[in-house]
MIGULO-600143 format. One record per residue (C-alpha): residue number from 1; x, y, z. Coordinates in pm, 1 decimal. Layout:
# residues N
<tiba><k>NUM</k><px>X</px><py>Y</py><pz>Z</pz></tiba>
...
//
This chain:
# residues 289
<tiba><k>1</k><px>2357.2</px><py>3950.7</py><pz>-3530.5</pz></tiba>
<tiba><k>2</k><px>2475.8</px><py>4318.0</py><pz>-3528.8</pz></tiba>
<tiba><k>3</k><px>2510.7</px><py>4507.3</py><pz>-3202.3</pz></tiba>
<tiba><k>4</k><px>2295.1</px><py>4828.2</py><pz>-3158.5</pz></tiba>
<tiba><k>5</k><px>2482.3</px><py>5146.0</py><pz>-3259.0</pz></tiba>
<tiba><k>6</k><px>2499.8</px><py>5422.4</py><pz>-3000.5</pz></tiba>
<tiba><k>7</k><px>2523.3</px><py>5785.0</py><pz>-3115.1</pz></tiba>
<tiba><k>8</k><px>2763.8</px><py>6012.8</py><pz>-2930.7</pz></tiba>
<tiba><k>9</k><px>2590.5</px><py>6299.4</py><pz>-2744.5</pz></tiba>
<tiba><k>10</k><px>2649.3</px><py>6654.5</py><pz>-2860.2</pz></tiba>
<tiba><k>11</k><px>2694.6</px><py>6948.8</py><pz>-2626.4</pz></tiba>
<tiba><k>12</k><px>2404.3</px><py>7196.0</py><pz>-2651.1</pz></tiba>
<tiba><k>13</k><px>2405.4</px><py>7564.3</py><pz>-2556.1</pz></tiba>
<tiba><k>14</k><px>2308.2</px><py>7478.4</py><pz>-2202.6</pz></tiba>
<tiba><k>15</k><px>2628.8</px><py>7286.1</py><pz>-2175.4</pz></tiba>
<tiba><k>16</k><px>2443.4</px><py>6981.2</py><pz>-2058.1</pz></tiba>
<tiba><k>17</k><px>2490.5</px><py>6659.4</py><pz>-2249.7</pz></tiba>
<tiba><k>18</k><px>2186.4</px><py>6486.4</py><pz>-2387.3</pz></tiba>
<tiba><k>19</k><px>2130.5</px><py>6130.7</py><pz>-2285.6</pz></tiba>
<tiba><k>20</k><px>2234.6</px><py>5893.5</py><pz>-2554.3</pz></tiba>
<tiba><k>21</k><px>1946.2</px><py>5741.6</py><pz>-2744.5</pz></tiba>
<tiba><k>22</k><px>1959.9</px><py>5368.3</py><pz>-2720.3</pz></tiba>
<tiba><k>23</k><px>1766.7</px><py>5192.6</py><pz>-2993.3</pz></tiba>
<tiba><k>24</k><px>1623.0</px><py>4858.0</py><pz>-2900.0</pz></tiba>
<tiba><k>25</k><px>1799.1</px><py>4559.4</py><pz>-3047.7</pz></tiba>
<tiba><k>26</k><px>1625.2</px><py>4389.8</py><pz>-3334.8</pz></tiba>
<tiba><k>27</k><px>1476.1</px><py>4059.3</py><pz>-3251.1</pz></tiba>
<tiba><k>28</k><px>1681.8</px><py>3770.4</py><pz>-3375.7</pz></tiba>
<tiba><k>29</k><px>1518.3</px><py>3566.0</py><pz>-3645.8</pz></tiba>
<tiba><k>30</k><px>1464.2</px><py>3210.0</py><pz>-3538.8</pz></tiba>
<tiba><k>31</k><px>1707.6</px><py>2965.3</py><pz>-3695.3</pz></tiba>
<tiba><k>32</k><px>1523.9</px><py>2731.2</py><pz>-3920.4</pz></tiba>
<tiba><k>33</k><px>1634.3</px><py>2374.9</py><pz>-3889.1</pz></tiba>
<tiba><k>34</k><px>1655.2</px><py>2185.5</py><pz>-4211.7</pz></tiba>
<tiba><k>35</k><px>1445.9</px><py>1877.3</py><pz>-4224.2</pz></tiba>
<tiba><k>36</k><px>1657.7</px><py>1564.9</py><pz>-4233.2</pz></tiba>
<tiba><k>37</k><px>1713.5</px><py>1433.0</py><pz>-4582.5</pz></tiba>
<tiba><k>38</k><px>1490.8</px><py>1139.9</py><pz>-4651.8</pz></tiba>
<tiba><k>39</k><px>1662.5</px><py>823.1</py><pz>-4761.0</pz></tiba>
<tiba><k>40</k><px>1610.2</px><py>759.0</py><pz>-5125.2</pz></tiba>
<tiba><k>41</k><px>1408.7</px><py>449.4</py><pz>-5203.6</pz></tiba>
<tiba><k>42</k><px>1597.1</px><py>157.1</py><pz>-5354.7</pz></tiba>
<tiba><k>43</k><px>1644.1</px><py>208.6</py><pz>-5724.4</pz></tiba>
<tiba><k>44</k><px>1448.7</px><py>-1.4</py><pz>-5964.5</pz></tiba>
<tiba><k>45</k><px>1644.8</px><py>-296.8</py><pz>-6085.0</pz></tiba>
<tiba><k>46</k><px>1821.6</px><py>-243.4</py><pz>-6415.7</pz></tiba>
<tiba><k>47</k><px>1848.7</px><py>-592.9</py><pz>-6559.4</pz></tiba>
<tiba><k>48</k><px>2167.2</px><py>-675.4</py><pz>-6752.9</pz></tiba>
<tiba><k>49</k><px>1942.3</px><py>-835.5</py><pz>-7009.4</pz></tiba>
<tiba><k>50</k><px>1580.4</px><py>-778.1</py><pz>-7088.8</pz></tiba>
<tiba><k>51</k><px>1319.7</px><py>-940.8</py><pz>-6873.2</pz></tiba>
<tiba><k>52</k><px>1172.7</px><py>-1241.3</py><pz>-7043.0</pz></tiba>
<tiba><k>53</k><px>838.0</px><py>-1183.1</py><pz>-7207.4</pz></tiba>
<tiba><k>54</k><px>682.0</px><py>-1473.0</py><pz>-7023.2</pz></tiba>
<tiba><k>55</k><px>366.9</px><py>-1517.5</py><pz>-6813.6</pz></tiba>
<tiba><k>56</k><px>376.2</px><py>-1530.5</py><pz>-6436.8</pz></tiba>
<tiba><k>57</k><px>372.5</px><py>-1873.4</py><pz>-6280.8</pz></tiba>
<tiba><k>58</k><px>398.2</px><py>-2102.1</py><pz>-5979.2</pz></tiba>
<tiba><k>59</k><px>623.7</px><py>-2401.0</py><pz>-5911.9</pz></tiba>
<tiba><k>60</k><px>506.8</px><py>-2742.4</py><pz>-5795.7</pz></tiba>
<tiba><k>61</k><px>711.2</px><py>-3009.3</py><pz>-5621.5</pz></tiba>
<tiba><k>62</k><px>455.9</px><py>-3284.3</py><pz>-5552.8</pz></tiba>
<tiba><k>63</k><px>107.0</px><py>-3255.9</py><pz>-5696.8</pz></tiba>
<tiba><k>64</k><px>-27.8</px><py>-3520.0</py><pz>-5458.2</pz></tiba>
<tiba><k>65</k><px>62.3</px><py>-3300.5</py><pz>-5158.9</pz></tiba>
<tiba><k>66</k><px>-132.1</px><py>-2997.5</py><pz>-5278.7</pz></tiba>
<tiba><k>67</k><px>-478.2</px><py>-2904.9</py><pz>-5154.9</pz></tiba>
<tiba><k>68</k><px>-741.7</px><py>-3131.5</py><pz>-5309.9</pz></tiba>
<tiba><k>69</k><px>-903.9</px><py>-2849.1</py><pz>-5506.2</pz></tiba>
<tiba><k>70</k><px>-575.6</px><py>-2727.9</py><pz>-5655.7</pz></tiba>
<tiba><k>71</k><px>-713.3</px><py>-2698.4</py><pz>-6009.8</pz></tiba>
<tiba><k>72</k><px>-995.8</px><py>-2470.5</py><pz>-5899.7</pz></tiba>
<tiba><k>73</k><px>-757.3</px><py>-2273.2</py><pz>-5678.4</pz></tiba>
<tiba><k>74</k><px>-510.9</px><py>-2225.5</py><pz>-5964.9</pz></tiba>
<tiba><k>75</k><px>-790.5</px><py>-2098.3</py><pz>-6187.9</pz></tiba>
<tiba><k>76</k><px>-913.9</px><py>-1863.1</py><pz>-5914.1</pz></tiba>
<tiba><k>77</k><px>-561.3</px><py>-1720.8</py><pz>-5875.1</pz></tiba>
<tiba><k>78</k><px>-539.6</px><py>-1671.6</py><pz>-6255.1</pz></tiba>
<tiba><k>79</k><px>-220.8</px><py>-1878.6</py><pz>-6279.7</pz></tiba>
<tiba><k>80</k><px>-125.6</px><py>-1886.9</py><pz>-6649.6</pz></tiba>
<tiba><k>81</k><px>166.0</px><py>-2130.7</py><pz>-6613.7</pz></tiba>
<tiba><k>82</k><px>290.5</px><py>-2390.8</py><pz>-6369.3</pz></tiba>
<tiba><k>83</k><px>631.7</px><py>-2553.9</py><pz>-6345.6</pz></tiba>
<tiba><k>84</k><px>589.8</px><py>-2916.8</py><pz>-6237.8</pz></tiba>
<tiba><k>85</k><px>877.0</px><py>-3138.2</py><pz>-6127.9</pz></tiba>
<tiba><k>86</k><px>905.9</px><py>-3418.8</py><pz>-6383.0</pz></tiba>
<tiba><k>87</k><px>1264.1</px><py>-3539.3</py><pz>-6336.2</pz></tiba>
<tiba><k>88</k><px>1532.9</px><py>-3611.7</py><pz>-6077.9</pz></tiba>
<tiba><k>89</k><px>1872.3</px><py>-3748.5</py><pz>-6175.2</pz></tiba>
<tiba><k>90</k><px>1891.6</px><py>-3982.9</py><pz>-5872.5</pz></tiba>
<tiba><k>91</k><px>1534.4</px><py>-4113.4</py><pz>-5894.4</pz></tiba>
<tiba><k>92</k><px>1461.6</px><py>-4458.5</py><pz>-6030.5</pz></tiba>
<tiba><k>93</k><px>1337.3</px><py>-4403.2</py><pz>-6289.9</pz></tiba>
<tiba><k>94</k><px>1453.0</px><py>-4048.9</py><pz>-6347.8</pz></tiba>
<tiba><k>95</k><px>1128.3</px><py>-3950.4</py><pz>-6518.9</pz></tiba>
<tiba><k>96</k><px>847.3</px><py>-3877.9</py><pz>-6272.8</pz></tiba>
<tiba><k>97</k><px>566.0</px><py>-4051.1</py><pz>-6457.6</pz></tiba>
<tiba><k>98</k><px>349.0</px><py>-4048.1</py><pz>-6143.8</pz></tiba>
<tiba><k>99</k><px>282.3</px><py>-3675.6</py><pz>-6189.9</pz></tiba>
<tiba><k>100</k><px>351.7</px><py>-3615.1</py><pz>-6556.5</pz></tiba>
<tiba><k>101</k><px>105.0</px><py>-3792.9</py><pz>-6780.0</pz></tiba>
<tiba><k>102</k><px>-105.0</px><py>-3673.2</py><pz>-7073.0</pz></tiba>
<tiba><k>103</k><px>-409.3</px><py>-3687.0</py><pz>-6843.0</pz></tiba>
<tiba><k>104</k><px>-245.3</px><py>-3467.6</py><pz>-6576.3</pz></tiba>
<tiba><k>105</k><px>-120.0</px><py>-3216.6</py><pz>-6831.4</pz></tiba>
<tiba><k>106</k><px>-463.1</px><py>-3202.0</py><pz>-6994.0</pz></tiba>
<tiba><k>107</k><px>-630.2</px><py>-3136.4</py><pz>-6657.4</pz></tiba>
<tiba><k>108</k><px>-425.3</px><py>-2818.9</py><pz>-6626.1</pz></tiba>
<tiba><k>109</k><px>-479.1</px><py>-2724.0</py><pz>-6988.8</pz></tiba>
<tiba><k>110</k><px>-855.3</px><py>-2750.0</py><pz>-6937.5</pz></tiba>
<tiba><k>111</k><px>-821.8</px><py>-2465.8</py><pz>-6685.7</pz></tiba>
<tiba><k>112</k><px>-622.1</px><py>-2256.9</py><pz>-6933.7</pz></tiba>
<tiba><k>113</k><px>-291.4</px><py>-2331.2</py><pz>-6759.0</pz></tiba>
<tiba><k>114</k><px>26.9</px><py>-2391.3</py><pz>-6956.8</pz></tiba>
<tiba><k>115</k><px>248.8</px><py>-2667.6</py><pz>-6816.5</pz></tiba>
<tiba><k>116</k><px>627.6</px><py>-2660.7</py><pz>-6810.4</pz></tiba>
<tiba><k>117</k><px>846.9</px><py>-2918.3</py><pz>-6644.0</pz></tiba>
<tiba><k>118</k><px>1157.6</px><py>-2887.5</py><pz>-6433.3</pz></tiba>
<tiba><k>119</k><px>1409.4</px><py>-3134.0</py><pz>-6302.5</pz></tiba>
<tiba><k>120</k><px>1708.6</px><py>-3150.7</py><pz>-6071.6</pz></tiba>
<tiba><k>121</k><px>2036.9</px><py>-3239.6</py><pz>-6241.9</pz></tiba>
<tiba><k>122</k><px>2368.5</px><py>-3299.6</py><pz>-6067.8</pz></tiba>
<tiba><k>123</k><px>2621.3</px><py>-3298.6</py><pz>-6348.8</pz></tiba>
<tiba><k>124</k><px>2633.6</px><py>-3673.9</py><pz>-6401.4</pz></tiba>
<tiba><k>125</k><px>2798.5</px><py>-3820.3</py><pz>-6709.7</pz></tiba>
<tiba><k>126</k><px>2482.2</px><py>-3971.4</py><pz>-6861.6</pz></tiba>
<tiba><k>127</k><px>2348.8</px><py>-3683.5</py><pz>-7067.4</pz></tiba>
<tiba><k>128</k><px>2175.0</px><py>-3902.4</py><pz>-7325.9</pz></tiba>
<tiba><k>129</k><px>1981.4</px><py>-4097.3</py><pz>-7062.2</pz></tiba>
<tiba><k>130</k><px>1874.8</px><py>-3777.5</py><pz>-6885.0</pz></tiba>
<tiba><k>131</k><px>1761.5</px><py>-3618.7</py><pz>-7210.3</pz></tiba>
<tiba><k>132</k><px>1562.4</px><py>-3930.6</py><pz>-7297.7</pz></tiba>
<tiba><k>133</k><px>1383.8</px><py>-3911.5</py><pz>-6961.0</pz></tiba>
<tiba><k>134</k><px>1299.3</px><py>-3546.3</py><pz>-7017.2</pz></tiba>
<tiba><k>135</k><px>1178.6</px><py>-3643.5</py><pz>-7363.7</pz></tiba>
<tiba><k>136</k><px>911.5</px><py>-3860.0</py><pz>-7203.0</pz></tiba>
<tiba><k>137</k><px>782.9</px><py>-3552.8</py><pz>-7019.7</pz></tiba>
<tiba><k>138</k><px>773.2</px><py>-3359.0</py><pz>-7344.9</pz></tiba>
<tiba><k>139</k><px>577.5</px><py>-3646.6</py><pz>-7501.6</pz></tiba>
<tiba><k>140</k><px>324.8</px><py>-3618.2</py><pz>-7219.4</pz></tiba>
<tiba><k>141</k><px>249.7</px><py>-3263.7</py><pz>-7333.4</pz></tiba>
<tiba><k>142</k><px>462.6</px><py>-3019.4</py><pz>-7134.5</pz></tiba>
<tiba><k>143</k><px>559.6</px><py>-2714.7</py><pz>-7337.5</pz></tiba>
<tiba><k>144</k><px>897.6</px><py>-2621.7</py><pz>-7191.3</pz></tiba>
<tiba><k>145</k><px>1165.1</px><py>-2744.8</py><pz>-6954.0</pz></tiba>
<tiba><k>146</k><px>1388.0</px><py>-2586.2</py><pz>-6689.2</pz></tiba>
<tiba><k>147</k><px>1716.4</px><py>-2746.9</py><pz>-6583.9</pz></tiba>
<tiba><k>148</k><px>1783.9</px><py>-2700.8</py><pz>-6212.2</pz></tiba>
<tiba><k>149</k><px>2156.1</px><py>-2718.2</py><pz>-6128.6</pz></tiba>
<tiba><k>150</k><px>2298.1</px><py>-2617.1</py><pz>-5794.5</pz></tiba>
<tiba><k>151</k><px>2578.5</px><py>-2704.0</py><pz>-5551.6</pz></tiba>
<tiba><k>152</k><px>2684.1</px><py>-3029.6</py><pz>-5722.8</pz></tiba>
<tiba><k>153</k><px>2782.7</px><py>-2840.6</py><pz>-6037.0</pz></tiba>
<tiba><k>154</k><px>3028.5</px><py>-2619.3</py><pz>-5849.5</pz></tiba>
<tiba><k>155</k><px>3270.0</px><py>-2906.7</py><pz>-5906.3</pz></tiba>
<tiba><k>156</k><px>3457.9</px><py>-2819.5</py><pz>-6229.4</pz></tiba>
<tiba><k>157</k><px>3464.2</px><py>-3185.5</py><pz>-6329.0</pz></tiba>
<tiba><k>158</k><px>3087.9</px><py>-3170.6</py><pz>-6383.9</pz></tiba>
<tiba><k>159</k><px>3101.7</px><py>-2880.3</py><pz>-6626.9</pz></tiba>
<tiba><k>160</k><px>3157.0</px><py>-3086.1</py><pz>-6946.1</pz></tiba>
<tiba><k>161</k><px>2863.6</px><py>-3303.8</py><pz>-6839.0</pz></tiba>
<tiba><k>162</k><px>2639.5</px><py>-3000.1</py><pz>-6794.7</pz></tiba>
<tiba><k>163</k><px>2734.7</px><py>-2881.3</py><pz>-7143.4</pz></tiba>
<tiba><k>164</k><px>2660.7</px><py>-3225.4</py><pz>-7288.4</pz></tiba>
<tiba><k>165</k><px>2323.7</px><py>-3236.2</py><pz>-7112.2</pz></tiba>
<tiba><k>166</k><px>2212.4</px><py>-2901.2</py><pz>-7248.5</pz></tiba>
<tiba><k>167</k><px>2323.3</px><py>-2997.8</py><pz>-7597.8</pz></tiba>
<tiba><k>168</k><px>2121.6</px><py>-3319.8</py><pz>-7572.9</pz></tiba>
<tiba><k>169</k><px>1815.7</px><py>-3136.9</py><pz>-7443.8</pz></tiba>
<tiba><k>170</k><px>1826.0</px><py>-2906.4</py><pz>-7745.9</pz></tiba>
<tiba><k>171</k><px>1707.2</px><py>-3198.1</py><pz>-7955.1</pz></tiba>
<tiba><k>172</k><px>1419.2</px><py>-3273.7</py><pz>-7716.5</pz></tiba>
<tiba><k>173</k><px>1275.6</px><py>-2947.6</py><pz>-7577.8</pz></tiba>
<tiba><k>174</k><px>1071.3</px><py>-2720.1</py><pz>-7808.5</pz></tiba>
<tiba><k>175</k><px>1277.2</px><py>-2438.4</py><pz>-7958.0</pz></tiba>
<tiba><k>176</k><px>1295.0</px><py>-2130.6</py><pz>-7737.7</pz></tiba>
<tiba><k>177</k><px>1162.0</px><py>-2311.5</py><pz>-7430.3</pz></tiba>
<tiba><k>178</k><px>1476.3</px><py>-2446.4</py><pz>-7262.6</pz></tiba>
<tiba><k>179</k><px>1562.4</px><py>-2266.3</py><pz>-6940.9</pz></tiba>
<tiba><k>180</k><px>1795.6</px><py>-2303.6</py><pz>-6646.9</pz></tiba>
<tiba><k>181</k><px>1757.6</px><py>-2218.0</py><pz>-6280.3</pz></tiba>
<tiba><k>182</k><px>2018.3</px><py>-2190.2</py><pz>-6008.7</pz></tiba>
<tiba><k>183</k><px>2130.8</px><py>-1968.9</py><pz>-5721.4</pz></tiba>
<tiba><k>184</k><px>1984.6</px><py>-1620.0</py><pz>-5720.5</pz></tiba>
<tiba><k>185</k><px>2304.7</px><py>-1438.3</py><pz>-5620.9</pz></tiba>
<tiba><k>186</k><px>2556.5</px><py>-1574.8</py><pz>-5869.0</pz></tiba>
<tiba><k>187</k><px>2857.3</px><py>-1397.4</py><pz>-5717.2</pz></tiba>
<tiba><k>188</k><px>2826.3</px><py>-1618.1</py><pz>-5409.3</pz></tiba>
<tiba><k>189</k><px>2859.4</px><py>-1928.1</py><pz>-5627.4</pz></tiba>
<tiba><k>190</k><px>3123.0</px><py>-1840.9</py><pz>-5888.3</pz></tiba>
<tiba><k>191</k><px>3205.1</px><py>-2204.8</py><pz>-5965.6</pz></tiba>
<tiba><k>192</k><px>2865.1</px><py>-2285.1</py><pz>-6115.3</pz></tiba>
<tiba><k>193</k><px>2913.5</px><py>-2305.9</py><pz>-6497.0</pz></tiba>
<tiba><k>194</k><px>2721.2</px><py>-1984.3</py><pz>-6556.6</pz></tiba>
<tiba><k>195</k><px>2856.2</px><py>-1915.6</py><pz>-6903.6</pz></tiba>
<tiba><k>196</k><px>2770.0</px><py>-2265.8</py><pz>-7023.2</pz></tiba>
<tiba><k>197</k><px>2418.5</px><py>-2236.1</py><pz>-6885.7</pz></tiba>
<tiba><k>198</k><px>2372.2</px><py>-1893.6</py><pz>-7042.9</pz></tiba>
<tiba><k>199</k><px>2504.9</px><py>-1990.1</py><pz>-7384.3</pz></tiba>
<tiba><k>200</k><px>2314.4</px><py>-2318.8</py><pz>-7415.5</pz></tiba>
<tiba><k>201</k><px>1974.5</px><py>-2211.7</py><pz>-7277.9</pz></tiba>
<tiba><k>202</k><px>1700.6</px><py>-1977.9</py><pz>-7393.3</pz></tiba>
<tiba><k>203</k><px>1585.9</px><py>-1836.7</py><pz>-7058.2</pz></tiba>
<tiba><k>204</k><px>1723.0</px><py>-1776.5</py><pz>-6709.0</pz></tiba>
<tiba><k>205</k><px>1520.2</px><py>-1838.1</py><pz>-6391.7</pz></tiba>
<tiba><k>206</k><px>1741.6</px><py>-1713.5</py><pz>-6104.8</pz></tiba>
<tiba><k>207</k><px>1622.8</px><py>-1821.7</py><pz>-5759.9</pz></tiba>
<tiba><k>208</k><px>1600.7</px><py>-1482.7</py><pz>-5589.3</pz></tiba>
<tiba><k>209</k><px>1468.3</px><py>-1615.3</py><pz>-5260.3</pz></tiba>
<tiba><k>210</k><px>1467.5</px><py>-1291.1</py><pz>-5061.9</pz></tiba>
<tiba><k>211</k><px>1243.3</px><py>-1451.8</py><pz>-4800.5</pz></tiba>
<tiba><k>212</k><px>1537.5</px><py>-1658.5</py><pz>-4675.4</pz></tiba>
<tiba><k>213</k><px>1792.4</px><py>-1375.9</py><pz>-4673.1</pz></tiba>
<tiba><k>214</k><px>1876.2</px><py>-1162.6</py><pz>-4370.0</pz></tiba>
<tiba><k>215</k><px>1663.6</px><py>-855.7</py><pz>-4309.3</pz></tiba>
<tiba><k>216</k><px>1292.1</px><py>-788.8</py><pz>-4316.9</pz></tiba>
<tiba><k>217</k><px>1131.9</px><py>-973.7</py><pz>-4613.1</pz></tiba>
<tiba><k>218</k><px>842.0</px><py>-727.9</py><pz>-4603.3</pz></tiba>
<tiba><k>219</k><px>1054.3</px><py>-413.0</py><pz>-4626.1</pz></tiba>
<tiba><k>220</k><px>1003.6</px><py>-324.4</py><pz>-4992.2</pz></tiba>
<tiba><k>221</k><px>1318.6</px><py>-110.3</py><pz>-5015.9</pz></tiba>
<tiba><k>222</k><px>1530.0</px><py>-385.1</py><pz>-4859.4</pz></tiba>
<tiba><k>223</k><px>1384.0</px><py>-650.0</py><pz>-5090.0</pz></tiba>
<tiba><k>224</k><px>1434.3</px><py>-430.8</py><pz>-5395.2</pz></tiba>
<tiba><k>225</k><px>1798.0</px><py>-389.5</py><pz>-5297.2</pz></tiba>
<tiba><k>226</k><px>1842.6</px><py>-767.4</py><pz>-5279.5</pz></tiba>
<tiba><k>227</k><px>1681.7</px><py>-810.1</py><pz>-5621.0</pz></tiba>
<tiba><k>228</k><px>1907.0</px><py>-540.3</py><pz>-5763.7</pz></tiba>
<tiba><k>229</k><px>2211.8</px><py>-724.9</py><pz>-5630.1</pz></tiba>
<tiba><k>230</k><px>2099.3</px><py>-1045.7</py><pz>-5800.0</pz></tiba>
<tiba><k>231</k><px>2051.7</px><py>-873.0</py><pz>-6135.6</pz></tiba>
<tiba><k>232</k><px>2383.4</px><py>-692.7</py><pz>-6096.9</pz></tiba>
<tiba><k>233</k><px>2554.7</px><py>-1029.9</py><pz>-6047.3</pz></tiba>
<tiba><k>234</k><px>2418.8</px><py>-1150.2</py><pz>-6380.2</pz></tiba>
<tiba><k>235</k><px>2551.8</px><py>-837.0</py><pz>-6545.8</pz></tiba>
<tiba><k>236</k><px>2898.8</px><py>-871.0</py><pz>-6394.5</pz></tiba>
<tiba><k>237</k><px>2918.8</px><py>-1227.5</py><pz>-6525.2</pz></tiba>
<tiba><k>238</k><px>2815.6</px><py>-1114.7</py><pz>-6872.4</pz></tiba>
<tiba><k>239</k><px>2503.6</px><py>-1332.4</py><pz>-6877.8</pz></tiba>
<tiba><k>240</k><px>2257.7</px><py>-1216.1</py><pz>-7139.1</pz></tiba>
<tiba><k>241</k><px>1960.2</px><py>-1451.4</py><pz>-7163.4</pz></tiba>
<tiba><k>242</k><px>1617.1</px><py>-1303.5</py><pz>-7081.8</pz></tiba>
<tiba><k>243</k><px>1540.0</px><py>-1330.9</py><pz>-6712.7</pz></tiba>
<tiba><k>244</k><px>1229.2</px><py>-1462.6</py><pz>-6536.6</pz></tiba>
<tiba><k>245</k><px>1301.6</px><py>-1422.0</py><pz>-6164.1</pz></tiba>
<tiba><k>246</k><px>1180.6</px><py>-1683.4</py><pz>-5918.6</pz></tiba>
<tiba><k>247</k><px>1079.7</px><py>-1553.4</py><pz>-5575.1</pz></tiba>
<tiba><k>248</k><px>1004.0</px><py>-1781.2</py><pz>-5281.4</pz></tiba>
<tiba><k>249</k><px>716.4</px><py>-1839.4</py><pz>-5044.3</pz></tiba>
<tiba><k>250</k><px>806.2</px><py>-2132.5</py><pz>-4823.2</pz></tiba>
<tiba><k>251</k><px>836.9</px><py>-2014.2</py><pz>-4464.7</pz></tiba>
<tiba><k>252</k><px>552.4</px><py>-1768.0</py><pz>-4497.0</pz></tiba>
<tiba><k>253</k><px>757.5</px><py>-1478.8</py><pz>-4358.6</pz></tiba>
<tiba><k>254</k><px>717.7</px><py>-1277.7</py><pz>-4678.8</pz></tiba>
<tiba><k>255</k><px>355.7</px><py>-1167.8</py><pz>-4676.7</pz></tiba>
<tiba><k>256</k><px>113.4</px><py>-1190.4</py><pz>-4965.1</pz></tiba>
<tiba><k>257</k><px>120.4</px><py>-814.1</py><pz>-5019.3</pz></tiba>
<tiba><k>258</k><px>499.5</px><py>-813.3</py><pz>-5058.2</pz></tiba>
<tiba><k>259</k><px>495.5</px><py>-1110.8</py><pz>-5291.6</pz></tiba>
<tiba><k>260</k><px>222.3</px><py>-951.7</py><pz>-5500.9</pz></tiba>
<tiba><k>261</k><px>421.2</px><py>-629.0</py><pz>-5528.9</pz></tiba>
<tiba><k>262</k><px>725.9</px><py>-798.4</py><pz>-5677.7</pz></tiba>
<tiba><k>263</k><px>543.8</px><py>-1052.6</py><pz>-5891.1</pz></tiba>
<tiba><k>264</k><px>360.9</px><py>-760.1</py><pz>-6050.9</pz></tiba>
<tiba><k>265</k><px>686.1</px><py>-567.3</py><pz>-6097.2</pz></tiba>
<tiba><k>266</k><px>869.5</px><py>-831.5</py><pz>-6302.0</pz></tiba>
<tiba><k>267</k><px>751.1</px><py>-985.1</py><pz>-6625.5</pz></tiba>
<tiba><k>268</k><px>772.6</px><py>-1362.4</py><pz>-6609.8</pz></tiba>
<tiba><k>269</k><px>818.2</px><py>-1368.2</py><pz>-6231.4</pz></tiba>
<tiba><k>270</k><px>708.4</px><py>-1685.9</py><pz>-6056.4</pz></tiba>
<tiba><k>271</k><px>682.3</px><py>-1823.9</py><pz>-5703.6</pz></tiba>
<tiba><k>272</k><px>852.0</px><py>-2125.7</py><pz>-5553.7</pz></tiba>
<tiba><k>273</k><px>630.4</px><py>-2291.8</py><pz>-5451.8</pz></tiba>
<tiba><k>274</k><px>267.1</px><py>-2389.3</py><pz>-5411.2</pz></tiba>
<tiba><k>275</k><px>257.9</px><py>-2511.9</py><pz>-5049.3</pz></tiba>
<tiba><k>276</k><px>172.4</px><py>-2863.6</py><pz>-4942.5</pz></tiba>
<tiba><k>277</k><px>-174.1</px><py>-2894.3</py><pz>-4792.5</pz></tiba>
<tiba><k>278</k><px>-170.9</px><py>-2720.9</py><pz>-4453.9</pz></tiba>
<tiba><k>279</k><px>182.5</px><py>-2594.5</py><pz>-4505.0</pz></tiba>
<tiba><k>280</k><px>313.4</px><py>-2237.4</py><pz>-4476.3</pz></tiba>
<tiba><k>281</k><px>344.5</px><py>-1991.6</py><pz>-4761.2</pz></tiba>
<tiba><k>282</k><px>123.1</px><py>-1744.7</py><pz>-4944.7</pz></tiba>
<tiba><k>283</k><px>147.7</px><py>-1861.1</py><pz>-5305.7</pz></tiba>
<tiba><k>284</k><px>-225.7</px><py>-1934.4</py><pz>-5319.3</pz></tiba>
<tiba><k>285</k><px>-307.3</px><py>-1576.2</py><pz>-5220.0</pz></tiba>
<tiba><k>286</k><px>-141.9</px><py>-1409.9</py><pz>-5520.6</pz></tiba>
<tiba><k>287</k><px>-314.4</px><py>-1293.2</py><pz>-5836.5</pz></tiba>
<tiba><k>288</k><px>-87.0</px><py>-1411.2</py><pz>-6119.5</pz></tiba>
<tiba><k>289</k><px>-263.7</px><py>-1225.5</py><pz>-6399.7</pz></tiba>
//
């Protein structure tokens, strides 16, 4: 702000000096405060590979534990595909015939629901026997299969067995419909045979269970950041197979609105899992169209 300028008085004929004229100071303009910069929303995930062109879906552990009207509820939620557990490498027998029969598969098909199977594998050295068990599920009418491998396969000694298993499954599972699922944030589990899984499968189903991570599972920006991290991990590892992310609804802490938002945002996204009767979770409240 400039100070007011005073003129010097001049001597007139009377010899008396005129009073200096003091001009009033200009009012200071108020200082405008800049509004604080708003935080930018989390960027949309940029997948390292294209998202799989697959329908949305829901995962099932035990059919017998679901609500009794599960077929009607699946139809009401417009579920186009379910992933039913049909195999476990330590079960006797390994094939879960109690919930994978032609009759069961047909009951879903009658509601317009496509059935895929999934099974838990631990890197055992009996690839042919495991593939034969999965083959029984294929014979019952399932249309695809997802290999679930987790902490057991962080042991490097299991890696040749995983490769042998996937090679054996190639001769059993319909072409283009062999997937794998494992940890959602691959960088935290670098010893899983990611390259083998990527090279020998058709699709990736990373378990991006943001509900169980730290932070608010209903903060959309926070959740988007977690999903971005998971996709970035796949890119850093050079994995290229089309991705169908699996989100979770087990504890019920992630609300239906949040789950709906991210299922809608990702082609092929699915939810683990349909809750047992009376159990927590919001998978029944989602529209899977």
